C-alpha positions as CSV (number, residue, x, y, z in Angstrom):
1,M,111.4,149.3,118.2
2,R,110.2,147.3,121.2
3,S,112.0,149.6,123.6
4,I,110.2,152.6,122.1
5,I,106.8,150.9,122.5
6,W,107.5,150.2,126.2
7,L,108.7,153.8,126.7
8,V,105.4,155.1,125.2
9,L,103.4,152.7,127.4
10,L,105.3,153.9,130.5
11,F,104.5,157.5,129.7
12,L,100.8,156.6,129.2
13,V,100.7,154.8,132.6
14,A,102.3,157.9,134.2
15,V,99.8,160.2,132.7
16,V,96.9,158.1,133.7
17,A,98.2,157.7,137.2
18,A,98.8,161.4,137.6
19,T,95.4,162.2,136.2
20,T,93.4,159.8,138.4
21,L,95.5,159.7,141.6
22,G,96.8,163.2,141.7
23,S,93.5,164.8,142.8
24,N,92.3,161.8,144.9
25,D,92.0,163.0,148.5
26,G,90.0,160.0,149.8
27,L,90.8,158.2,153.0
28,V,90.6,154.6,154.1
29,S,90.0,153.9,157.8
30,I,90.8,150.5,159.3
31,Y,89.3,149.6,162.7
32,W,90.8,146.7,164.7
33,R,90.0,146.1,168.4
34,G,89.8,149.7,169.3
35,W,92.5,150.8,167.1
36,R,91.9,153.1,164.1
37,T,94.3,153.5,161.2
38,D,93.7,156.1,158.4
39,L,95.4,155.7,155.0
40,S,95.1,157.7,151.9
41,L,93.2,155.9,149.2
42,N,96.2,156.1,146.8
43,L,98.4,154.3,149.4
44,F,95.8,151.7,150.1
45,V,95.5,150.9,146.4
46,L,99.2,150.6,146.0
47,I,99.4,148.3,149.1
48,M,96.7,146.1,147.7
49,L,98.4,145.9,144.3
50,G,101.7,145.1,145.9
51,S,100.1,142.4,148.1
52,C,98.4,140.8,145.2
53,A,101.7,140.8,143.3
54,V,103.6,139.2,146.2
55,L,100.9,136.6,146.7
56,M,101.0,135.7,143.0
57,F,104.7,135.4,143.0
58,A,104.6,133.2,146.1
59,V,102.0,130.9,144.5
60,Q,104.1,130.6,141.4
61,A,107.2,129.8,143.4
62,L,105.4,127.2,145.4
63,N,104.0,125.6,142.3
64,S,107.4,125.6,140.7
65,L,108.8,123.9,143.8
66,V,106.1,121.3,143.9
67,S,106.3,120.5,140.1
68,L,110.1,120.3,140.1
69,P,110.3,116.5,140.1
70,R,107.7,116.3,137.2
71,R,109.6,118.9,135.2
72,A,112.9,117.1,135.8
73,G,111.4,113.9,134.5
74,E,110.0,115.6,131.4
75,W,113.4,117.2,130.8
76,R,115.1,113.8,131.1
77,A,112.5,112.2,128.8
78,L,113.1,115.1,126.3
79,R,116.8,114.5,126.4
80,R,116.3,110.7,125.8
81,E,113.9,111.5,122.9
82,R,116.4,113.9,121.3
83,A,119.2,111.3,121.8
84,A,117.0,108.6,120.1
85,Q,116.2,111.0,117.2
86,A,119.8,111.9,116.8
87,A,120.8,108.2,116.8
88,L,118.2,107.5,114.1
89,R,119.4,110.4,112.0
90,E,123.0,109.1,112.4
91,A,121.9,105.6,111.3
92,L,120.3,107.1,108.2
93,T,123.5,109.1,107.4
94,E,125.7,106.1,107.9
95,Y,123.5,103.8,105.9
96,F,123.5,106.2,102.9
97,S,127.2,106.6,103.3
98,A,127.6,102.8,102.9
99,R,129.0,102.4,106.5
100,Y,126.6,99.6,107.3
101,G,128.2,98.4,110.5
102,R,128.0,101.9,112.0
103,A,124.4,102.3,110.7
104,L,123.4,99.0,112.4
105,K,124.9,100.1,115.8
106,A,123.2,103.6,115.5
107,A,119.8,102.0,114.7
108,Q,120.2,99.6,117.6
109,R,121.1,102.5,119.9
110,A,118.1,104.5,118.8
111,L,115.8,101.5,119.5
112,L,117.4,100.9,122.9
113,V,116.9,104.6,123.9
114,A,113.3,104.5,122.6
115,D,112.5,101.5,124.8
116,S,113.2,103.6,127.9
117,T,111.4,106.7,126.6
118,P,107.6,106.6,127.1
119,A,107.0,109.1,124.3
120,L,108.8,106.8,121.8
121,A,107.8,103.4,123.2
122,S,104.4,103.9,121.7
123,D,105.7,105.5,118.4
124,A,105.3,102.6,115.9
125,E,106.8,104.7,113.0
126,F,110.0,105.3,114.9
127,R,110.4,101.7,115.8
128,V,109.6,100.5,112.3
129,L,112.2,102.9,110.8
130,G,114.8,101.7,113.3
131,H,114.1,98.1,112.5
132,L,114.2,98.7,108.7
133,L,117.4,100.5,108.9
134,G,118.9,97.7,111.0
135,A,117.5,95.1,108.6
136,G,118.8,97.0,105.6
137,S,122.3,97.2,107.1
138,L,122.3,93.5,107.9
139,H,121.2,92.8,104.3
140,R,124.2,94.7,103.0
141,L,126.4,92.9,105.5
142,Q,125.1,89.5,104.1
143,D,123.7,88.5,107.5
144,R,120.5,87.0,106.2
145,S,119.3,85.3,109.3
146,R,119.5,88.4,111.5
147,R,118.1,90.5,108.7
148,D,115.0,88.3,108.5
149,E,114.5,88.4,112.3
150,T,114.8,92.2,112.2
151,L,112.3,92.4,109.3
152,Q,109.8,90.3,111.3
153,L,110.2,92.7,114.2
154,A,109.4,95.5,111.9
155,L,106.3,93.7,110.5
156,K,105.2,93.0,114.1
157,A,105.7,96.7,115.0
158,V,103.7,98.0,112.0
159,R,100.5,96.4,113.3
160,Q,100.3,99.3,115.7
161,G,101.2,102.0,113.2
162,P,99.8,103.3,109.9
163,R,99.3,100.9,106.9
164,G,101.9,102.7,104.8
165,M,104.7,101.5,107.0
166,E,103.7,97.9,106.6
167,D,103.6,98.3,102.8
168,A,107.1,99.8,102.9
169,A,108.4,96.9,105.0
170,R,106.9,94.3,102.7
171,M,108.3,95.9,99.5
172,L,111.8,96.2,101.1
173,G,111.6,92.6,102.1
174,A,110.6,91.6,98.5
175,E,113.6,93.6,97.1
176,W,116.0,91.8,99.5
177,A,114.4,88.4,98.6
178,L,114.9,89.1,94.9
179,E,118.6,89.9,95.5
180,D,118.8,86.6,97.3
181,R,117.2,84.9,94.3
182,D,114.4,83.8,96.5
183,A,111.4,84.3,94.2
184,P,108.8,82.4,96.3
185,R,109.6,84.6,99.3
186,A,109.4,87.8,97.2
187,L,106.0,86.7,95.7
188,E,104.7,85.9,99.2
189,L,105.5,89.4,100.4
190,L,104.1,91.1,97.3
191,E,100.9,89.1,97.4
192,A,100.2,90.4,101.0
193,L,100.1,94.0,99.7
194,P,96.7,95.6,99.3
195,P,95.3,95.8,95.7
196,G,96.0,99.5,95.4
197,V,99.6,99.2,96.6
198,A,100.2,96.1,94.5
199,R,99.4,98.0,91.3
200,R,102.0,100.7,91.9
201,T,104.8,100.8,89.4
202,H,107.5,99.8,91.8
203,A,105.5,96.8,93.2
204,L,104.7,95.7,89.6
205,R,108.4,95.8,88.7
206,L,109.3,93.7,91.7
207,K,106.5,91.2,90.8
208,L,107.7,91.0,87.2
209,Q,111.3,90.2,88.3
210,A,110.0,87.6,90.8
211,L,107.7,85.9,88.2
212,R,110.5,85.7,85.7
213,M,112.8,84.3,88.3
214,A,110.2,81.7,89.2
215,R,109.7,80.8,85.5
216,R,106.1,81.8,85.4
217,P,106.1,83.6,82.0
218,L,102.4,83.9,81.5
219,E,101.8,85.8,84.7
220,A,105.0,87.8,84.0
221,L,103.5,88.7,80.6
222,H,100.3,90.0,82.2
223,T,102.3,92.0,84.7
224,A,104.5,93.4,82.0
225,R,101.3,94.5,80.1
226,L,100.2,96.4,83.2
227,L,103.6,98.1,83.4
228,A,103.4,99.0,79.8
229,H,100.0,100.6,80.5
230,H,101.6,102.6,83.3
231,Q,104.3,103.7,80.8
232,A,107.0,102.2,83.0
233,F,109.0,101.4,79.8
234,S,109.7,103.1,76.6
235,P,107.5,101.8,73.7
236,V,110.4,99.9,72.1
237,V,111.5,98.3,75.3
238,A,107.9,97.4,76.2
239,Q,107.3,95.7,72.9
240,S,110.6,93.7,73.1
241,L,109.8,92.6,76.6
242,L,106.3,91.5,75.8
243,R,107.4,89.6,72.8
244,S,110.1,87.9,74.8
245,L,107.7,86.9,77.6
246,A,105.2,85.7,75.1
247,G,107.8,83.5,73.4
248,E,108.9,82.0,76.8
249,T,105.3,81.3,77.6
250,L,104.7,79.5,74.2
251,E,107.9,77.5,74.5
252,G,106.7,76.1,77.8
253,A,103.8,74.3,76.0
254,H,104.3,70.6,75.9
255,D,101.3,69.6,73.8
256,I,98.9,71.3,71.4
257,Q,96.1,71.5,74.0
258,Q,98.3,73.4,76.4
259,L,99.4,75.6,73.5
260,R,95.9,76.4,72.6
261,R,95.0,77.2,76.2
262,L,98.0,79.6,76.5
263,W,97.1,81.3,73.2
264,S,93.6,81.9,74.4
265,Q,94.9,83.4,77.7
266,F,97.0,86.0,75.8
267,D,95.7,89.6,75.7
268,L,94.2,90.7,72.4
269,A,97.1,93.0,71.9
270,D,99.5,90.1,72.1
271,R,97.5,88.0,69.7
272,R,97.6,90.9,67.2
273,D,101.4,91.0,67.3
274,A,102.8,89.3,64.2
275,L,106.0,88.1,65.8
276,V,104.0,86.6,68.7
277,A,101.8,84.8,66.3
278,V,105.0,83.6,64.4
279,R,106.3,82.1,67.7
280,A,103.0,80.4,68.3
281,A,102.9,78.9,64.8
282,Q,106.4,77.7,65.0
283,R,105.7,76.0,68.3
284,A,102.5,74.4,66.8
285,A,104.5,73.1,63.9
286,H,107.0,71.6,66.4
287,L,104.1,69.9,68.1
288,D,102.8,68.5,64.8
289,A,99.8,70.8,64.7
290,A,100.5,72.8,61.6
291,E,96.8,73.5,61.0
292,D,96.6,75.5,64.2
293,G,99.8,77.4,63.3
294,R,98.3,78.4,59.9
295,A,95.1,79.5,61.5
296,W,97.1,81.9,63.8
297,L,99.1,83.2,60.8
298,R,96.1,83.6,58.4
299,P,95.0,87.1,59.7
300,F,98.6,88.4,59.2
301,W,99.0,86.7,55.8
302,D,95.7,88.3,54.6
303,R,97.2,91.8,55.4
304,L,100.8,91.4,54.4
305,A,100.9,94.8,52.9
306,E,100.2,96.4,56.3
307,L,103.1,94.7,57.9
308,A,106.7,95.9,58.1
309,R,109.1,94.1,55.8
310,E,110.8,92.3,58.8
311,D,107.5,91.2,60.2
312,R,106.3,90.0,56.7
313,E,109.5,88.0,56.3
314,Q,108.9,86.3,59.7
315,V,105.3,85.5,58.9
316,A,106.4,83.9,55.5
317,L,109.1,81.8,57.1
318,A,106.7,80.6,59.8
319,L,104.2,79.6,57.0
320,I,106.9,77.5,55.5
321,E,107.2,75.5,58.7
322,T,103.4,75.1,59.0
323,R,102.8,74.2,55.3
324,A,102.1,70.5,56.0
325,G,98.5,69.7,55.1
326,M,97.8,73.1,53.6
327,G,94.3,73.2,52.1
328,A,93.1,74.5,48.8
329,D,91.7,77.6,50.5
330,W,95.2,78.9,50.7
331,L,95.8,78.9,47.0
332,P,94.2,82.4,46.3
333,R,96.1,83.8,49.2
334,L,99.4,82.4,47.9
335,E,98.9,83.7,44.4
336,A,97.9,87.2,45.7
337,A,101.1,87.3,47.8
338,A,103.3,86.1,44.9
339,Q,101.9,88.9,42.7
340,A,102.3,91.6,45.4
341,F,105.7,90.6,46.9
342,G,107.4,88.6,44.2
343,H,110.6,90.5,44.9
344,E,110.9,89.3,48.5
345,G,112.7,86.0,49.0
346,A,110.9,84.9,52.1
347,V,107.4,85.4,50.6
348,V,108.5,83.7,47.3
349,A,109.8,80.7,49.3
350,A,106.6,80.4,51.3
351,V,104.4,80.6,48.2
352,G,106.6,78.1,46.3
353,M,106.6,75.6,49.1
354,G,102.9,76.0,49.5
355,F,102.4,75.2,45.9
356,A,104.7,72.3,46.2
357,E,102.7,71.1,49.2
358,R,99.6,71.1,47.0
359,Q,101.6,69.3,44.3
360,L,101.3,72.2,41.9
361,W,104.8,71.6,40.5
362,G,104.5,73.8,37.5
363,K,103.8,76.9,39.7
364,A,106.2,75.8,42.4
365,R,109.3,75.2,40.2
366,R,110.0,78.8,39.2
367,L,109.3,80.1,42.7
368,L,111.5,77.5,44.4
369,E,114.4,78.3,42.0
370,Q,114.0,81.9,42.8
371,A,114.0,81.2,46.5
372,A,117.0,78.8,46.3
373,A,119.0,81.6,44.7
374,A,117.8,84.4,47.1
375,P,120.8,85.6,49.0
376,G,118.8,87.2,51.9
377,L,116.9,84.0,52.7
378,P,118.1,82.0,55.7
379,T,120.3,79.1,54.7
380,R,118.1,76.4,56.0
381,H,115.1,77.6,54.0
382,R,117.3,77.9,50.8
383,R,118.4,74.3,51.5
384,T,114.8,73.2,51.9
385,A,114.0,74.9,48.5
386,W,116.9,73.0,46.8
387,R,115.7,69.7,48.3
388,Q,112.1,70.4,47.1
389,L,113.6,70.9,43.6
390,A,115.5,67.7,43.9
391,A,112.3,65.8,44.8
392,L,110.5,67.4,41.9
393,A,113.3,66.4,39.5
394,R,113.2,62.8,40.7
395,G,109.5,62.8,40.3
396,E,110.1,63.7,36.6
397,A,112.9,61.0,36.4
398,D,115.6,63.7,35.9
399,E,118.3,62.2,38.1
400,A,121.0,64.4,36.9
401,R,119.1,67.5,37.9
402,A,118.1,66.0,41.2
403,V,121.8,65.3,42.0
404,H,122.7,68.9,41.0
405,C,120.0,70.2,43.4
406,E,121.2,67.9,46.2
407,Q,124.8,69.1,45.7
408,A,123.7,72.7,45.8
409,A,121.8,72.1,49.0
410,A,124.9,70.4,50.6
411,A,127.1,73.3,49.5
412,L,125.2,75.8,51.6
413,D,126.9,76.6,54.9
């Protein structure tokens, strides 16, 4: 198609030349020191065009000759740049192929070539990628000292480049620190991230791992809550993780004041979780603060019907542990629970032991007997029920029945 176009253009030029020059009978006279030369106008035009063409070609040839050293330098720089880029691609290929020694050598070669290439010497992104590939290879080779030195070179190079490269270097460093079980170093790198980057899902995952490794469960709980908002976990996994972290946080309380402070720092969603409240109440009972534990359980006891059976059982068992010093305000709640859930062993045991705590032995006896015989109730709570019955029998001077209850308690595995 291109040849046809050129042929048509050639015909057009021939037609135009024949039309304009064919009937041109003009003359050009040139006078020079007594000499006269006459030329046809057509020949003069052709000579002038030819002279201009020759002059143009001569200027271009001279320019090419003069610029030859510069173009030779550009060509050599281009070759070095291509060699550096090829070495960097080779390092990437070797790294992802798990040939880390070769990847390290290729990355070092790319950086060495870049140092002698002006176009790449000022390219911060290229240098950072080369250093990160080298540091990653050294990490896989378990050369931690050289890895840290190379990472510092990358962090130094990113000061001249875009912010995103620095964020990438810090998150990679945090990952490596976590693999080394160095939680303080990982947290130091993550805390240096900008707020927007620090709230990314991957950064939050790294922070969660570092906080759990550093045994800072309360901060880990808040981080896990953010991840749950980002839908980083399935609902079931998120709930299990949050409950586990809340439990670890509560177990770290060494006195009731610290426990109260930790409970107040929980998110509202955590305080509304029945199993988290159960763990808090159990810890309060362990710290001889049963009243606080009952206060945290009261909202859930008042709406037992809204809870799942497993959660209702845990709330009831926690109330057993926090029954010491139970006040008269609990009696209506206990009676309502006994009427609504008299078929559930845990609730029956909690109500019976609550009545026993208030020394309402007549109401407590039947419920305690029912709880002691409940097969689904944990063994230690059934044993507690038998011992309460033994104490009640001794209070009524019925030693034979007390012995029988003690033997039944001892017989439980």
